[in-house]
Every structure is written in structure tokens, then in C-alpha cells.
N, C-alpha and C positions, 0 to 999 in steps of 0.2 A: 504494500500500500504506500502510495506517495502522493502528497498534495502538490498540485501543479497549477500553473497559470495558463489560461487559454486566451489568446488575443484575437478579437474579431477583426474584420477587415478595416474597421474605422479606428482601431487601436484600443477600444474598450477592453478591459481585462476581466475575465471571468475566473472565479475560484472553482477548482475542480479537484477530484481525487481519482487517481488511477489505481486499479487493482490488477496486479499481475498474477497469472496462474503459474504454477511451478513447472508446468510442461509446455510444449508447443500448443498454442491456443487452438481450441476447437472452433472458435469464432470470437467475435468481439461484440460487446453489448453496450449500448448507450442507454443509461437510465435517465429519462427526461421527467422532471418533477412536476407535481401539481402546482397550482397557483399558490404562491406564498409559502411553499414547503422547501426547507433547506436540505441539502444533500445528505446531512448526517442522519436524516430519517431513514435513508435507504442503506445505511452502512452495513448492517448485518446481512441483508439480502445480497449486497454486492460482494461481500466476503464469501458468502455461500456460492455464488456464481463462479468466483475465482477458484474455489476449491474444486469445483466441477469442471475446471479446465477452460474457462472463458476469460478473456481480457475484458475489463469493465471500466467505464468512466461514468462517475456521477458528478453533478455540478450544481452550482447555485445560479439561477437566472440573474440577469442584470437588475440591480436595485434590491436584491434579496440576499440576506445572510452575508457571507464574506465577499460577495460580488457587489455590495453597495460601495460606490466609489465617492460619494459626496453626501451632503445633507439630504435626507430623503425627500424633502419638499422640492429639491432642485433636480432630482433624478428624472430623466426624460423617457425611461423605459415604458413600453406598453406591451400588450400581448402580441401585437404584430411584429415588433422588433425581436421578441423572444423567438418567434418562429422563423423570421426572415434572416436574423443575424446571429443570435445566440446559438441556436441548435445547429445550424450549418457549420459554425466554427468548431463546435464540439465534435461533430461527426468527422470533419477534416482532421482533427487531432487524433481521433480514434483510429482513422485509417493510417495515419502516419506512424502511430505507435504500434499498431498491429497490422502490418501489411500482408497482402496475399492471403486473405481469409474471407469469411462471410460476415456481414455486419447486420446486427439486429437491434431493433428498438423495443425497449420496455417503456411504455408511456403511461404515466399515472395522471389521469384527468387531463389537464392542459398539455401534458407531454405527448399525449396521443392526438388531442384536438388540433394541434398546431403543425403536425408533420407535413401537411399539404402545402404549407408556406415555405418549406425548405427547398431551395433550388437544387440541392444535391440529394434529395430524398430517394432518388432512384438507386443510390448505393445500398440501401437496405434490402436484405433478402426476406425479412419478415418483421412484423411488429406484433407485440403482445400488449394490449391496452387494458388497463385496470381502472374501473370507475370512470370511464371516459364517455362523456355524453354531451349533449348540447346544453344541458342545464337550463332548458327553457322553463320559465316560470309558469307558463300556461299548462304544462304537463305535470305539475306537482299536485299532490293531494292537498285538500283544503287545510288540513291540520298544520302542514308545514308551509303552505303558500303564504300565510300571513307573516311568518317569520322571514321568509325569503323576500317578500315584498318590502318589508321594513329595512332589511339589510341592503338590498340593492337600490331601492328608490328613495330611501330617507337617510340611512346611515352613511352610505358612500358619498352622496352629494354634500351632506352636511360636514363630514370629515374633511373632504377636499376643500371646501370653502373656508373652514376655520383653520385647519393645520397645513393644508397643501398636500396632504397624503391621507391614506385611510388606515385607521387603527383596527385592521381586520382581526388582530389577535384578541381584541375585546369581545368579539363575537365567536371566538373559537374557530376562526377561519384562516389559520396560518400566521405568517409574519405580517408586520405592517407593509402596506402596498404602496408603491409609487402612484401618484395621481393618475397617470395615463393608463396603468394596468387596471386599477379599480374602475375607472370610467369606461374603458373598453369592455371589461368584464360585465359591467352593468348593462351596457348597450346591447351586447351580444346575447345575454341571457333574457332580455326582454323581447327578443325576436325568436325565430326558428332557425335551426341549422347552425347556431353559434356563429362561427367565422363567416358563414354564408351571408350573414347580415351585412357584411362589409364588402362583398363582391361588387366591383364596379364603382365603389366609393373610395375607400382607402386601400383595398386589396385589388390590384390590377393584374397581378401575375400569381398563379398558384398551380399546384399539381393535383388538386382534389379530383379533377375530371379524368386524369390519365394515370395516376399512381396505381401500379399493379404489383402486389406482393402478398405472400401468405400472411394471413392475419388471424388473430384470436382476440375476442373481446370478452372480458369477464366483469361482472358486476354482482353486487350483493342484492338479494331480493328485498332487504329492508332499507336500502339506500334511498333516502328521500329525494336526492338530487339526481344521481345517476340511476334513475328508475328505468323500467323496460322501455317506456315511450321515448324517453330522452336519449337512451342508447341507440335506439333505432333511428331517431332523428339525426344523430351525429353520423351514424353509418351511412345514411342516405346522402350526405354531402360528398362522400367518396363514391362517385357515380359508377365505378366499375366493380364495386363490392356487391355481393349478393347476400344480404342478411337472411338468416333462417329463423 
């Protein structure tokens, strides 16, 4: 295990951890985190994958954890930059550290949602998505809908207005979030298809229509956010996938 720094094309530095297997790698895995979740959350899982013979990189997205480079109210990160800049830089590093093998994505929530924004996503041979859904408010049960509405449409705007970022941790929703991340999260969850809400607006180039790779989507039946309807809603954005 080694902590490393990954530099995006624009020079922004991301904190990451590389896990080396003891033998020639069977493959290499990029663990892409959920919104506001630090890489240490995946430490035990990454260690397990390394003992099974896989090279692994886990990382903090820009503005989160050790990848926060300035006062949070001045961080310019958003969900789109995570998919278009952070994740591609991590995959390029994975390829350079573990050449001549197959590359796989383990996406937790946002980590799977944003893969279609990666210009180099075609390097992946497979993706395994956990609790990855559109998070659409309209598909949530009434009991949870009120809480979700408060968080998305009251808590986030108020926090961004007062502090310039969102205290997501106060609602049990991970780390404090840069303004742009929280705002985009709110906007996308108020629509359908999550990132699809931004197609033709802020997202002008993507691979959701063309990305073809083996995939497995797993969610818990008692998950209020990544429920059955929202998982299918997210899968539908990947037009070549055939949900069962």
C-alpha cells in the first residue's frame, strides 16, 4: 500500500492510495467513490482485492478529504469535473502503474453514475456498480421523500448561500461538499436519469450512448435512494445496456 498523488491535466492534485498485489496482477481495479465519501472507507475492500491478486487504486475526488486543495467555499469542483477530469486521471494512472492487463471499475453510487463522462472509459473491461442509481426524488417512497426533499431543496441551497458549501455531514451524507457538487447533485436528483438532466446543457460530450462493457449492478432492497426504480432509471441512461 502506498499513498500517491495523481495530477489531472489542469494540474489539480488528487490524493490516492495504490494497493499492490504480491504476484503479477490478474487485473487492475479503480474504486470510484460515492458523493462525499473518502477513500479510507474502501481501505479494507481494496486490501482484500490486492490479496486476491488485483492492483487497486482508491482516491478522494477533488474538494473531498485529502484532495481538498483550498478553503472549501472556494473549491470549484462539481460532479461533472469529477467524471470528466478526476476519474480519467485516475484511470490513466492505473494503466501506467499496471500495464498490459485488464482494467475494471468498482463504482459506488456516483462512481458508477459518472463513468459515461470519462473520455477514456473504453479502457474498462467491466464495471461493478454498488448502490448506483439516478437518485430521482420522484421515485422515492413517501416516508423518505420528505427527508430527501428537505435535504436537496432546502438544506443544500441554504448551506450554499450562508457558508458557500454544504455541511452534508450534518445530515449523514458524507463529507462537506463543495458548492458546485451539492448544487449539481440537487439539480440532477430533481430530474430523471441523473446526469441525463445535463445533456445538451453543461454535458456536451459523453459515452453513455456507446459504452459497451460487462456490467453488474447491485443494490440493497431496503435502500431508500438506490431503490429498484432509480437503479433502472440510471441503467436506462446507458443506452446499450439491457437491464433484466
